[in-house]
N, CA and C atoms as a LAMMPS dump frame, in Angstrom:
ITEM: TIMESTEP
0
ITEM: NUMBER OF ATOMS
639
ITEM: BOX BOUNDS ff ff ff
-5.0000000000000000e+02 5.0000000000000000e+02
-5.0000000000000000e+02 5.0000000000000000e+02
-5.0000000000000000e+02 5.0000000000000000e+02
ITEM: ATOMS id mol type element x y z
1 1 1 N 282.532 47.688 -377.93
2 1 2 C 283.738 48.718 -377.424
3 1 3 C 285.186 48.383 -376.782
4 2 1 N 285.022 47.691 -376.406
5 2 2 C 286.727 46.821 -376.168
6 2 3 C 287.41 46.461 -377.236
7 3 1 N 286.517 45.489 -377.772
8 3 2 C 287.039 44.924 -378.935
9 3 3 C 288.134 46.05 -380.059
10 4 1 N 287.257 47.018 -380.099
11 4 2 C 287.536 47.773 -381.1
12 4 3 C 288.334 48.564 -380.776
13 5 1 N 288.411 49.103 -379.406
14 5 2 C 289.555 49.681 -379.117
15 5 3 C 290.772 49.174 -379.095
16 6 1 N 291.049 48.008 -378.829
17 6 2 C 292.352 46.992 -378.442
18 6 3 C 292.515 46.999 -379.75
19 7 1 N 291.39 46.561 -380.8
20 7 2 C 292.232 46.358 -382.51
21 7 3 C 293.145 47.2 -382.416
22 8 1 N 292.432 48.88 -382.749
23 8 2 C 293.586 49.791 -383.199
24 8 3 C 294.768 50.165 -381.979
25 9 1 N 294.558 49.838 -381.092
26 9 2 C 295.374 50.349 -380.113
27 9 3 C 296.832 49.152 -380.486
28 10 1 N 296.047 47.833 -380.751
29 10 2 C 297.623 46.694 -381.041
30 10 3 C 298.11 47.381 -382.179
31 11 1 N 297.504 47.492 -383.266
32 11 2 C 297.955 48.083 -384.899
33 11 3 C 298.807 49.169 -384.491
34 12 1 N 298.484 49.912 -383.631
35 12 2 C 299.252 51.196 -383.138
36 12 3 C 300.545 50.856 -382.289
37 13 1 N 300.397 50.111 -381.508
38 13 2 C 301.525 48.962 -380.852
39 13 3 C 302.821 48.658 -381.781
40 14 1 N 302.094 47.791 -382.835
41 14 2 C 302.856 47.204 -383.572
42 14 3 C 303.602 48.058 -384.62
43 15 1 N 303.145 49.198 -385.061
44 15 2 C 303.771 50.218 -385.639
45 15 3 C 304.602 50.973 -384.93
46 16 1 N 304.277 51.25 -383.818
47 16 2 C 305.186 52.176 -382.872
48 16 3 C 306.681 51.198 -382.802
49 17 1 N 306.468 49.737 -382.779
50 17 2 C 307.447 48.787 -381.935
51 17 3 C 308.083 48.396 -383.623
52 18 1 N 307.926 48.686 -384.392
53 18 2 C 308.157 48.453 -386.099
54 18 3 C 309.747 49.606 -386.01
55 19 1 N 308.787 50.616 -385.469
56 19 2 C 310.059 52.231 -386.108
57 19 3 C 311.383 52.083 -384.42
58 20 1 N 310.994 51.314 -383.668
59 20 2 C 312.171 51.462 -382.427
60 20 3 C 313.125 50.944 -382.717
61 21 1 N 314.266 51.09 -382.191
62 21 2 C 315.444 50.339 -381.957
63 21 3 C 315.477 49.147 -381.307
64 22 1 N 316.164 48.305 -381.428
65 22 2 C 316.246 46.996 -380.842
66 22 3 C 316.402 47.29 -379.262
67 23 1 N 316.085 46.424 -378.596
68 23 2 C 316.447 46.867 -377.128
69 23 3 C 317.209 45.68 -376.818
70 24 1 N 317.985 45.442 -375.439
71 24 2 C 318.548 44.619 -374.669
72 24 3 C 317.88 43.364 -374.073
73 25 1 N 318.009 42.241 -374.029
74 25 2 C 317.495 41.498 -372.951
75 25 3 C 316.415 40.513 -373.665
76 26 1 N 315.535 39.827 -372.583
77 26 2 C 314.727 38.938 -372.909
78 26 3 C 313.886 39.609 -374.351
79 27 1 N 313.203 40.831 -373.981
80 27 2 C 312.519 41.401 -374.888
81 27 3 C 312.828 41.212 -376.492
82 28 1 N 313.981 40.913 -376.834
83 28 2 C 314.622 41.05 -378.278
84 28 3 C 314.324 39.39 -378.869
85 29 1 N 313.792 38.557 -378.131
86 29 2 C 313.672 37.273 -378.186
87 29 3 C 312.317 36.897 -378.252
88 30 1 N 311.116 38.166 -377.827
89 30 2 C 309.764 37.956 -377.642
90 30 3 C 309.216 38.7 -378.823
91 31 1 N 308.745 38.161 -379.478
92 31 2 C 307.729 38.984 -380.772
93 31 3 C 306.569 39.362 -380.718
94 32 1 N 306.086 38.918 -379.463
95 32 2 C 304.966 39.854 -379.057
96 32 3 C 305.12 41.327 -378.885
97 33 1 N 303.576 41.83 -379.131
98 33 2 C 303.726 43.492 -378.761
99 33 3 C 303.794 43.457 -377.431
100 34 1 N 303.922 45.028 -377.237
101 34 2 C 304.098 45.762 -375.38
102 34 3 C 302.514 45.031 -374.741
103 35 1 N 301.74 45.41 -375.752
104 35 2 C 300.4 44.809 -375.027
105 35 3 C 300.25 43.858 -374.623
106 36 1 N 300.602 42.742 -375.781
107 36 2 C 300.456 41.65 -375.227
108 36 3 C 301.04 41.035 -374.148
109 37 1 N 302.236 41.517 -374.1
110 37 2 C 302.997 41.118 -372.597
111 37 3 C 302.81 41.699 -371.55
112 38 1 N 302.278 42.756 -371.414
113 38 2 C 301.948 43.689 -370.456
114 38 3 C 300.33 43.16 -369.846
115 39 1 N 299.655 42.547 -370.704
116 39 2 C 298.391 42.162 -370.768
117 39 3 C 298.908 40.754 -369.598
118 40 1 N 299.709 39.916 -370.127
119 40 2 C 300.184 38.624 -369.75
120 40 3 C 300.595 38.946 -368.344
121 41 1 N 301.49 39.918 -368.02
122 41 2 C 301.966 40.208 -366.752
123 41 3 C 300.842 40.468 -365.742
124 42 1 N 299.511 41.48 -366.128
125 42 2 C 298.772 41.687 -365.738
126 42 3 C 298.117 40.527 -364.952
127 43 1 N 297.488 39.761 -365.935
128 43 2 C 296.549 38.661 -365.777
129 43 3 C 297.276 37.529 -364.963
130 44 1 N 298.548 37.238 -364.913
131 44 2 C 299.371 36.404 -363.884
132 44 3 C 299.719 36.853 -362.488
133 45 1 N 300.016 38.23 -362.567
134 45 2 C 300.312 39.015 -361.368
135 45 3 C 299.529 38.207 -360.034
136 46 1 N 300.251 37.85 -358.902
137 46 2 C 299.825 37.114 -357.519
138 46 3 C 299.942 38.281 -356.633
139 47 1 N 301.251 39.061 -356.604
140 47 2 C 301.665 39.698 -355.342
141 47 3 C 302.499 40.547 -356.011
142 48 1 N 302.625 41.949 -355.162
143 48 2 C 303.691 43.049 -355.858
144 48 3 C 304.229 43.39 -354.208
145 49 1 N 305.44 44.49 -354.262
146 49 2 C 305.966 44.81 -353.425
147 49 3 C 306.639 46.382 -353.969
148 50 1 N 306.101 47.526 -353.426
149 50 2 C 306.341 48.551 -354.23
150 50 3 C 306.707 49.64 -353.602
151 51 1 N 307.695 50.795 -353.817
152 51 2 C 307.973 51.742 -352.8
153 51 3 C 307.013 52.622 -353.94
154 52 1 N 306.252 53.728 -353.492
155 52 2 C 305.763 54.621 -354.336
156 52 3 C 305.188 55.763 -353.625
157 53 1 N 305.247 56.826 -354.138
158 53 2 C 304.604 58.199 -353.793
159 53 3 C 303.05 58.225 -354.185
160 54 1 N 302.235 58.576 -353.443
161 54 2 C 300.62 58.711 -353.277
162 54 3 C 299.981 60.241 -353.058
163 55 1 N 299.335 60.745 -354.139
164 55 2 C 299.195 62.203 -353.797
165 55 3 C 297.781 62.215 -354.289
166 56 1 N 296.814 62.642 -353.18
167 56 2 C 295.693 62.868 -353.362
168 56 3 C 295.335 64.647 -353.373
169 57 1 N 294.4 64.441 -354.227
170 57 2 C 294.274 65.838 -354.824
171 57 3 C 292.616 66.479 -354.242
172 58 1 N 292.659 67.432 -353.853
173 58 2 C 291.07 67.794 -353.527
174 58 3 C 290.981 69.344 -354.107
175 59 1 N 289.673 69.792 -353.981
176 59 2 C 289.552 71.267 -354.305
177 59 3 C 290.179 72.144 -353.476
178 60 1 N 290.871 71.517 -352.07
179 60 2 C 291.62 72.401 -351.129
180 60 3 C 293.236 72.434 -351.594
181 61 1 N 293.863 71.616 -352.336
182 61 2 C 295.161 71.545 -352.421
183 61 3 C 295.168 69.735 -352.543
184 62 1 N 296.599 69.808 -352.162
185 62 2 C 297.115 68.083 -352.273
186 62 3 C 297.922 67.955 -351.156
187 63 1 N 297.699 66.288 -350.908
188 63 2 C 298.615 65.721 -349.865
189 63 3 C 299.45 64.638 -350.26
190 64 1 N 300.719 64.273 -350.007
191 64 2 C 301.519 63.572 -350.964
192 64 3 C 302.324 62.895 -349.549
193 65 1 N 302.336 61.623 -349.9
194 65 2 C 302.519 60.585 -348.91
195 65 3 C 303.811 59.565 -349.714
196 66 1 N 304.907 59.16 -348.79
197 66 2 C 305.844 57.952 -349.383
198 66 3 C 305.209 56.77 -348.813
199 67 1 N 305.213 55.852 -349.728
200 67 2 C 304.75 54.577 -349.255
201 67 3 C 305.312 53.114 -349.502
202 68 1 N 305.345 52.424 -348.254
203 68 2 C 305.573 51.194 -349.193
204 68 3 C 304.7 50.165 -348.613
205 69 1 N 304.171 49.419 -349.987
206 69 2 C 303.125 48.531 -350.435
207 69 3 C 303.567 47.168 -350.751
208 70 1 N 302.71 46.172 -349.855
209 70 2 C 302.322 45.075 -350.154
210 70 3 C 301.382 44.546 -350.695
211 71 1 N 301.158 43.53 -351.51
212 71 2 C 299.421 43.647 -351.713
213 71 3 C 299.602 42.22 -352.579
214 72 1 N 298.186 41.612 -352.457
215 72 2 C 298.247 40.033 -352.842
216 72 3 C 297.18 40.472 -353.982
217 73 1 N 296.908 39.694 -354.489
218 73 2 C 295.654 39.55 -355.808
219 73 3 C 294.441 39.556 -355.298
220 74 1 N 294.573 38.927 -354.276
221 74 2 C 292.93 38.519 -353.598
222 74 3 C 292.603 39.546 -352.143
223 75 1 N 293.271 40.904 -352.776
224 75 2 C 292.419 41.913 -352.097
225 75 3 C 293.302 42.395 -350.562
226 76 1 N 294.035 41.675 -350.056
227 76 2 C 294.924 41.754 -349.143
228 76 3 C 295.877 42.834 -349.115
229 77 1 N 296.286 43.608 -348.166
230 77 2 C 297.419 44.691 -348.553
231 77 3 C 298.421 44.744 -347.026
232 78 1 N 299.307 45.872 -347.621
233 78 2 C 299.767 46.553 -346.42
234 78 3 C 300.438 47.568 -346.78
235 79 1 N 299.959 48.738 -346.096
236 79 2 C 300.523 49.856 -346.329
237 79 3 C 301.258 50.656 -345.584
238 80 1 N 302.422 51.195 -345.35
239 80 2 C 303.32 51.57 -344.624
240 80 3 C 303.782 53.116 -345.141
241 81 1 N 303.294 54.035 -344.441
242 81 2 C 303.752 55.679 -344.768
243 81 3 C 305.228 55.859 -343.991
244 82 1 N 305.838 56.265 -345.254
245 82 2 C 307.455 56.441 -344.731
246 82 3 C 307.629 58.101 -344.724
247 83 1 N 307.019 59.038 -345.313
248 83 2 C 306.377 60.314 -345.467
249 83 3 C 305.519 61.209 -345.647
250 84 1 N 305.114 61.995 -344.824
251 84 2 C 306.085 63.052 -344.375
252 84 3 C 306.523 62.71 -342.857
253 85 1 N 307.169 63.167 -342.019
254 85 2 C 307.552 63.031 -341.024
255 85 3 C 306.369 62.981 -340.236
256 86 1 N 305.505 63.686 -340.634
257 86 2 C 304.773 63.845 -338.891
258 86 3 C 303.099 62.772 -339.248
259 87 1 N 303.38 61.445 -340.125
260 87 2 C 302.65 60.688 -340.449
261 87 3 C 303.481 59.385 -340.76
262 88 1 N 304.832 59.652 -340.701
263 88 2 C 305.56 58.263 -340.632
264 88 3 C 305.418 57.214 -339.809
265 89 1 N 305.59 55.762 -340.23
266 89 2 C 305.449 54.898 -339.268
267 89 3 C 303.964 54.139 -339.422
268 90 1 N 303.124 55.175 -339.758
269 90 2 C 301.411 54.77 -340.047
270 90 3 C 301.594 53.517 -340.399
271 91 1 N 300.752 52.328 -340.462
272 91 2 C 300.63 51.294 -340.786
273 91 3 C 298.959 50.941 -341.135
274 92 1 N 298.534 50.645 -342.272
275 92 2 C 297.297 50.08 -342.548
276 92 3 C 297.389 48.607 -342.983
277 93 1 N 296.484 47.656 -342.537
278 93 2 C 296.587 46.524 -342.772
279 93 3 C 295.316 46.083 -343.43
280 94 1 N 295.022 45.103 -344.476
281 94 2 C 293.701 44.677 -344.779
282 94 3 C 293.806 43.034 -345.127
283 95 1 N 293.15 42.446 -344.21
284 95 2 C 293.514 40.772 -344.181
285 95 3 C 292.6 40.247 -344.946
286 96 1 N 291.585 40.706 -345.764
287 96 2 C 290.32 40.499 -346.709
288 96 3 C 288.947 40.535 -345.562
289 97 1 N 288.977 40.982 -344.659
290 97 2 C 288.021 41.097 -343.446
291 97 3 C 287.95 42.548 -342.996
292 98 1 N 289.173 42.366 -342.018
293 98 2 C 289.18 43.536 -341.078
294 98 3 C 290.38 44.921 -341.726
295 99 1 N 289.858 45.83 -341.166
296 99 2 C 290.982 46.916 -341.491
297 99 3 C 291.835 47.358 -340.196
298 100 1 N 292.914 47.403 -340.277
299 100 2 C 293.668 47.46 -339.23
300 100 3 C 294.564 48.686 -339.227
301 101 1 N 294.738 49.537 -338.538
302 101 2 C 295.532 50.735 -338.668
303 101 3 C 296.52 50.894 -337.436
304 102 1 N 297.7 51.207 -337.371
305 102 2 C 298.693 51.392 -336.438
306 102 3 C 299.594 52.835 -336.304
307 103 1 N 299.353 53.784 -335.312
308 103 2 C 300.02 54.832 -335.425
309 103 3 C 300.742 55.117 -333.937
310 104 1 N 302.153 55.176 -334.603
311 104 2 C 303.366 55.104 -333.426
312 104 3 C 303.286 56.114 -332.628
313 105 1 N 302.566 57.337 -333.017
314 105 2 C 302.341 58.202 -332.299
315 105 3 C 301.205 57.748 -331.195
316 106 1 N 300.717 56.914 -331.446
317 106 2 C 299.374 56.491 -330.407
318 106 3 C 299.337 55.15 -329.623
319 107 1 N 298.784 55.074 -328.838
320 107 2 C 299.311 53.651 -328.428
321 107 3 C 298.143 52.798 -328.577
322 108 1 N 298.807 51.635 -329.214
323 108 2 C 297.854 50.453 -329.656
324 108 3 C 297.308 50.245 -331.275
325 109 1 N 296.331 49.878 -331.597
326 109 2 C 295.873 49.729 -332.295
327 109 3 C 294.359 50.066 -332.696
328 110 1 N 293.965 50.043 -333.878
329 110 2 C 292.406 50.4 -334.207
330 110 3 C 292.085 49.164 -335.103
331 111 1 N 291.2 48.02 -334.735
332 111 2 C 290.627 47.188 -336.207
333 111 3 C 289.576 47.655 -336.037
334 112 1 N 288.897 47.524 -337.452
335 112 2 C 287.602 48.017 -337.813
336 112 3 C 287.099 46.793 -338.832
337 113 1 N 286.096 46.358 -338.507
338 113 2 C 285.229 45.227 -339.445
339 113 3 C 284.684 46.186 -339.902
340 114 1 N 285.138 46.117 -341.456
341 114 2 C 284.353 47.329 -342.232
342 114 3 C 284.251 47.304 -343.998
343 115 1 N 283.496 47.586 -344.674
344 115 2 C 283.947 47.039 -345.972
345 115 3 C 284.956 48.041 -346.155
346 116 1 N 285.811 47.955 -346.983
347 116 2 C 286.928 48.488 -347.83
348 116 3 C 286.254 49.51 -348.575
349 117 1 N 287.471 50.682 -348.843
350 117 2 C 286.856 52.106 -349.152
351 117 3 C 287.537 52.218 -350.393
352 118 1 N 287.219 53.072 -351.73
353 118 2 C 288.034 53.288 -352.708
354 118 3 C 289.085 53.87 -352.333
355 119 1 N 289.035 55.322 -351.479
356 119 2 C 290.266 55.833 -351.034
357 119 3 C 291.386 55.219 -351.02
358 120 1 N 291.149 53.98 -350.388
359 120 2 C 292.299 53.273 -349.998
360 120 3 C 292.784 52.184 -351.093
361 121 1 N 291.546 51.157 -351.234
362 121 2 C 291.797 50.056 -352.105
363 121 3 C 292.112 50.423 -353.516
364 122 1 N 291.603 51.404 -354.28
365 122 2 C 291.973 52.134 -355.705
366 122 3 C 293.155 52.602 -356.14
367 123 1 N 294.366 53.023 -354.662
368 123 2 C 295.478 53.223 -354.928
369 123 3 C 296.428 51.857 -355.54
370 124 1 N 296.018 50.818 -355.071
371 124 2 C 296.944 49.267 -355.504
372 124 3 C 296.534 48.87 -356.656
373 125 1 N 297.683 48.577 -357.137
374 125 2 C 297.792 47.923 -358.722
375 125 3 C 296.604 46.706 -358.785
376 126 1 N 296.686 46.059 -357.765
377 126 2 C 295.467 44.957 -357.825
378 126 3 C 294.002 45.753 -358.339
379 127 1 N 293.711 46.313 -357.151
380 127 2 C 292.522 46.853 -358.081
381 127 3 C 292.563 47.441 -359.351
382 128 1 N 293.286 48.351 -359.308
383 128 2 C 293.249 48.172 -361.346
384 128 3 C 293.377 47.346 -361.905
385 129 1 N 293.748 46.103 -361.754
386 129 2 C 293.865 45.039 -362.421
387 129 3 C 292.245 44.331 -362.35
388 130 1 N 291.946 44.554 -361.263
389 130 2 C 290.386 43.582 -361.235
390 130 3 C 289.505 44.597 -362.053
391 131 1 N 289.6 45.693 -362.15
392 131 2 C 288.754 46.741 -362.898
393 131 3 C 289.062 46.895 -364.313
394 132 1 N 290.206 46.341 -364.488
395 132 2 C 290.662 46.445 -366.231
396 132 3 C 290.078 45.178 -367.011
397 133 1 N 290.367 43.983 -365.805
398 133 2 C 289.55 42.838 -366.447
399 133 3 C 287.986 42.496 -366.489
400 134 1 N 287.408 43.676 -365.555
401 134 2 C 286.07 42.786 -365.56
402 134 3 C 285.433 43.935 -366.585
403 135 1 N 286.169 45.104 -366.848
404 135 2 C 285.021 46.165 -367.497
405 135 3 C 285.09 45.909 -369.252
406 136 1 N 284.227 46.472 -369.417
407 136 2 C 283.912 46.169 -371.45
408 136 3 C 284.673 47.279 -371.846
409 137 1 N 284.957 48.513 -371.344
410 137 2 C 285.144 49.638 -371.286
411 137 3 C 286.847 50.173 -371.04
412 138 1 N 287.568 49.852 -372.125
413 138 2 C 288.998 49.752 -371.698
414 138 3 C 289.405 50.165 -373.008
415 139 1 N 290.558 50.995 -372.92
416 139 2 C 291.493 51.623 -374.13
417 139 3 C 292.809 51.103 -373.52
418 140 1 N 293.282 51.342 -374.812
419 140 2 C 294.952 51.176 -374.915
420 140 3 C 295.264 52.091 -375.951
421 141 1 N 296.494 52.822 -375.492
422 141 2 C 297.529 53.798 -376.273
423 141 3 C 298.955 53.47 -375.734
424 142 1 N 299.725 54.422 -376.552
425 142 2 C 300.914 54.894 -376.132
426 142 3 C 301.472 55.977 -375.75
427 143 1 N 302.363 56.187 -374.818
428 143 2 C 302.637 57.651 -374.525
429 143 3 C 304.126 57.74 -374.028
430 144 1 N 304.637 58.51 -373.745
431 144 2 C 305.712 58.687 -372.927
432 144 3 C 306.004 60.164 -372.297
433 145 1 N 306.507 59.738 -370.964
434 145 2 C 307.012 61.054 -370.253
435 145 3 C 308.698 60.808 -369.858
436 146 1 N 309.38 61.872 -369.389
437 146 2 C 310.628 61.597 -368.99
438 146 3 C 311.229 60.548 -370.148
439 147 1 N 311.711 59.447 -369.762
440 147 2 C 312.688 58.906 -370.601
441 147 3 C 311.892 57.285 -370.709
442 148 1 N 311.482 57.181 -371.992
443 148 2 C 311.024 55.777 -371.998
444 148 3 C 309.889 55.806 -372.793
445 149 1 N 308.972 54.887 -373.411
446 149 2 C 307.812 54.411 -374.127
447 149 3 C 307.24 53.708 -373.319
448 150 1 N 305.905 54.006 -373.073
449 150 2 C 305.166 53.293 -372.353
450 150 3 C 303.869 53.079 -373.098
451 151 1 N 303.141 51.611 -372.242
452 151 2 C 301.834 51.654 -373.006
453 151 3 C 300.604 52.01 -371.444
454 152 1 N 299.654 53.098 -372.137
455 152 2 C 298.647 53.733 -371.226
456 152 3 C 297.743 52.278 -371.341
457 153 1 N 297.19 52.309 -370.127
458 153 2 C 295.65 51.527 -370.367
459 153 3 C 294.924 52.266 -369.258
460 154 1 N 293.572 52.179 -370.026
461 154 2 C 292.634 53.206 -369.026
462 154 3 C 291.466 52.191 -368.979
463 155 1 N 290.768 52.373 -367.642
464 155 2 C 289.498 51.689 -367.424
465 155 3 C 288.684 52.687 -366.435
466 156 1 N 287.696 52.446 -366.157
467 156 2 C 286.531 52.938 -365.674
468 156 3 C 286.69 52.006 -364.164
469 157 1 N 286.532 52.979 -362.944
470 157 2 C 286.144 52.58 -361.57
471 157 3 C 284.929 52.605 -361.008
472 158 1 N 284.253 51.391 -360.845
473 158 2 C 282.958 50.889 -360.445
474 158 3 C 282.602 51.298 -359.544
475 159 1 N 281.105 51.697 -358.886
476 159 2 C 280.663 52.087 -357.794
477 159 3 C 280.514 53.327 -357.563
478 160 1 N 280.647 54.357 -359.185
479 160 2 C 279.517 55.268 -359.005
480 160 3 C 280.322 56.539 -358.161
481 161 1 N 281.747 56.053 -357.917
482 161 2 C 282.231 57.281 -357.011
483 161 3 C 282.417 58.595 -357.485
484 162 1 N 282.134 59.804 -357.051
485 162 2 C 282.217 61.295 -357.644
486 162 3 C 283.092 61.748 -357.903
487 163 1 N 284.391 60.964 -357.198
488 163 2 C 285.818 61.158 -357.732
489 163 3 C 287.067 60.384 -358.056
490 164 1 N 286.303 59.385 -358.216
491 164 2 C 287.209 57.837 -358.498
492 164 3 C 286.218 57.715 -359.98
493 165 1 N 286.302 58.289 -361.257
494 165 2 C 285.167 57.696 -361.729
495 165 3 C 286.118 56.608 -363.121
496 166 1 N 287.267 57.025 -363.414
497 166 2 C 288.285 56.091 -364.618
498 166 3 C 289.87 56.188 -363.858
499 167 1 N 290.332 55.887 -364.47
500 167 2 C 292.085 55.772 -363.761
501 167 3 C 292.799 55.304 -365.308
502 168 1 N 294.151 55.734 -365.421
503 168 2 C 295.07 54.988 -366.501
504 168 3 C 296.068 54.261 -365.656
505 169 1 N 297.303 53.437 -366.154
506 169 2 C 298.067 52.934 -365.539
507 169 3 C 299.161 53.163 -366.871
508 170 1 N 300.373 53.647 -366.221
509 170 2 C 301.531 53.55 -367.367
510 170 3 C 302.363 52.494 -367.173
511 171 1 N 302.925 51.383 -367.978
512 171 2 C 303.847 50.411 -367.731
513 171 3 C 304.679 50.399 -368.456
514 172 1 N 306.094 50.618 -368.108
515 172 2 C 307.444 50.612 -369.135
516 172 3 C 307.251 49.745 -370.215
517 173 1 N 307.232 49.742 -371.381
518 173 2 C 307.269 48.857 -372.262
519 173 3 C 308.611 47.925 -372.453
520 174 1 N 309.72 48.372 -372.16
521 174 2 C 310.906 47.442 -371.931
522 174 3 C 311.111 46.602 -370.528
523 175 1 N 310.752 47.336 -369.372
524 175 2 C 310.672 46.676 -367.944
525 175 3 C 309.466 45.765 -367.927
526 176 1 N 308.31 46.241 -368.397
527 176 2 C 307.411 45.774 -367.883
528 176 3 C 306.618 46.11 -366.555
529 177 1 N 307.268 47.192 -366.193
530 177 2 C 307.014 47.563 -364.569
531 177 3 C 305.785 48.765 -364.983
532 178 1 N 305.065 48.72 -363.727
533 178 2 C 304.163 49.809 -364.09
534 178 3 C 304.878 51.183 -363.344
535 179 1 N 304.593 52.286 -363.657
536 179 2 C 305.559 53.474 -363.268
537 179 3 C 304.366 54.544 -362.596
538 180 1 N 303.258 54.442 -363.181
539 180 2 C 302.229 55.538 -362.998
540 180 3 C 300.649 55.335 -363.019
541 181 1 N 300.098 55.793 -361.838
542 181 2 C 298.907 55.313 -362.024
543 181 3 C 298.1 56.651 -361.486
544 182 1 N 296.861 57.241 -362.55
545 182 2 C 296.222 58.074 -362.055
546 182 3 C 294.433 58.158 -362.2
547 183 1 N 293.949 58.666 -361.183
548 183 2 C 292.965 58.333 -361.02
549 183 3 C 292.031 59.673 -361.231
550 184 1 N 291.065 59.607 -362.316
551 184 2 C 290.606 60.866 -362.514
552 184 3 C 288.816 60.674 -362.004
553 185 1 N 287.92 62.022 -361.62
554 185 2 C 286.873 62.296 -361.015
555 185 3 C 286.035 61.923 -362.468
556 186 1 N 284.811 62.664 -362.297
557 186 2 C 283.493 62.528 -363.498
558 186 3 C 283.91 63.409 -364.408
559 187 1 N 284.545 64.906 -364.103
560 187 2 C 284.845 65.515 -364.868
561 187 3 C 286.387 65.294 -365.647
562 188 1 N 287.08 64.33 -365.418
563 188 2 C 288.142 64.024 -365.999
564 188 3 C 289.557 64.59 -365.324
565 189 1 N 289.573 65.572 -363.938
566 189 2 C 290.51 66 -363.34
567 189 3 C 290.658 65.062 -362.496
568 190 1 N 292.891 64.738 -362.18
569 190 2 C 293.693 64.144 -361.649
570 190 3 C 292.764 64.415 -359.846
571 191 1 N 292.838 63.12 -359.555
572 191 2 C 292.626 62.805 -357.759
573 191 3 C 293.648 62.43 -357.251
574 192 1 N 293.737 61.133 -357.79
575 192 2 C 294.779 60.889 -356.856
576 192 3 C 296.599 60.245 -358.078
577 193 1 N 297.079 60.356 -357.723
578 193 2 C 298.698 60.246 -358.602
579 193 3 C 299.36 59.244 -357.448
580 194 1 N 299.349 58.084 -358.144
581 194 2 C 300.926 57.008 -357.9
582 194 3 C 301.524 57.13 -358.867
583 195 1 N 302.638 57.033 -358.189
584 195 2 C 304.262 56.997 -358.601
585 195 3 C 305.085 55.808 -358.394
586 196 1 N 305.2 54.98 -359.156
587 196 2 C 305.909 53.632 -358.649
588 196 3 C 307.401 54.306 -358.859
589 197 1 N 308.047 54.055 -357.632
590 197 2 C 309.612 54.37 -357.297
591 197 3 C 310.481 52.908 -357.693
592 198 1 N 309.663 51.855 -357.065
593 198 2 C 310.434 50.674 -356.974
594 198 3 C 309.126 49.489 -357.033
595 199 1 N 309.551 48.42 -358.102
596 199 2 C 308.034 47.695 -358.32
597 199 3 C 309.036 46.383 -358.239
598 200 1 N 308.634 45.076 -357.839
599 200 2 C 309.256 44.223 -357.421
600 200 3 C 307.74 43.115 -357.686
601 201 1 N 307.546 42.485 -358.77
602 201 2 C 306.706 41.313 -359.171
603 201 3 C 306.697 40.445 -358.425
604 202 1 N 305.542 39.653 -357.829
605 202 2 C 305.387 38.277 -357.48
606 202 3 C 306.629 38.102 -356.274
607 203 1 N 306.492 39.154 -355.343
608 203 2 C 307.45 39.188 -354.331
609 203 3 C 307.131 38.08 -353.202
610 204 1 N 307.555 37.312 -352.79
611 204 2 C 307.501 36.664 -351.656
612 204 3 C 306.834 37.263 -350.644
613 205 1 N 305.784 36.984 -349.859
614 205 2 C 305.15 37.109 -348.869
615 205 3 C 304.563 36.674 -347.903
616 206 1 N 304.862 36.77 -346.777
617 206 2 C 304.152 36.016 -345.431
618 206 3 C 303.356 36.189 -345.15
619 207 1 N 302.096 35.633 -344.952
620 207 2 C 300.877 35.718 -344.811
621 207 3 C 300.946 36.994 -343.014
622 208 1 N 301.863 37.224 -342.411
623 208 2 C 301.824 37.646 -341.188
624 208 3 C 301.93 39.198 -342.043
625 209 1 N 302.323 39.578 -343.026
626 209 2 C 302.257 40.904 -343.24
627 209 3 C 301.109 41.36 -343.218
628 210 1 N 299.814 40.682 -343.548
629 210 2 C 298.489 41.338 -343.326
630 210 3 C 297.731 40.975 -342.31
631 211 1 N 298.612 40.762 -341.015
632 211 2 C 297.864 40.814 -340.121
633 211 3 C 298.49 41.938 -338.778
634 212 1 N 297.75 42.33 -337.847
635 212 2 C 298.597 43.211 -337.407
636 212 3 C 298.654 42.637 -335.773
637 213 1 N 299.557 42.225 -335.071
638 213 2 C 299.536 41.789 -333.787
639 213 3 C 300.13 42.683 -332.989
């Protein structure tokens, strides 16, 4: 299934690329398709830093947070909420074993030795990459919204979570930066929307970022 979908998608991407005007920068010298370059970026990604909004959608409405994320390919991450004001400054860190949380409105921190849960981990690009590389059920298409052309990757979310069954990632064909990640429930309804405002690939990160002292 995966091979068939990818063959079709690559043919589509080549056709689209042939009809597009030339773009400036290194991409002019790269004869590979957008998908091939994006695939290589995802496979080789080790760290990233991002400024992103995260919207959680439930049957009762939605809540949106502005965040600053640091993540490593091995699963470690740090996420700081910068807005809205009533939760700004809250920090959650996962060092690979322990989840630590800091709330500036509460004295001290809380450290919980527990398994990670998908409501947190699945909002990171590193989780998408793991799911994408491990799944035989992957599709690739082209799309656009706002300004620009994008490659859209879709894969399943493991774990049989009722509200996190599949996900799609939009990647800019020119910059190769992720711009949007959407997680869907079993009925295909949007449950989590991550919009990347800034993205830095393979950013330098000290290990201290993933500990709460």
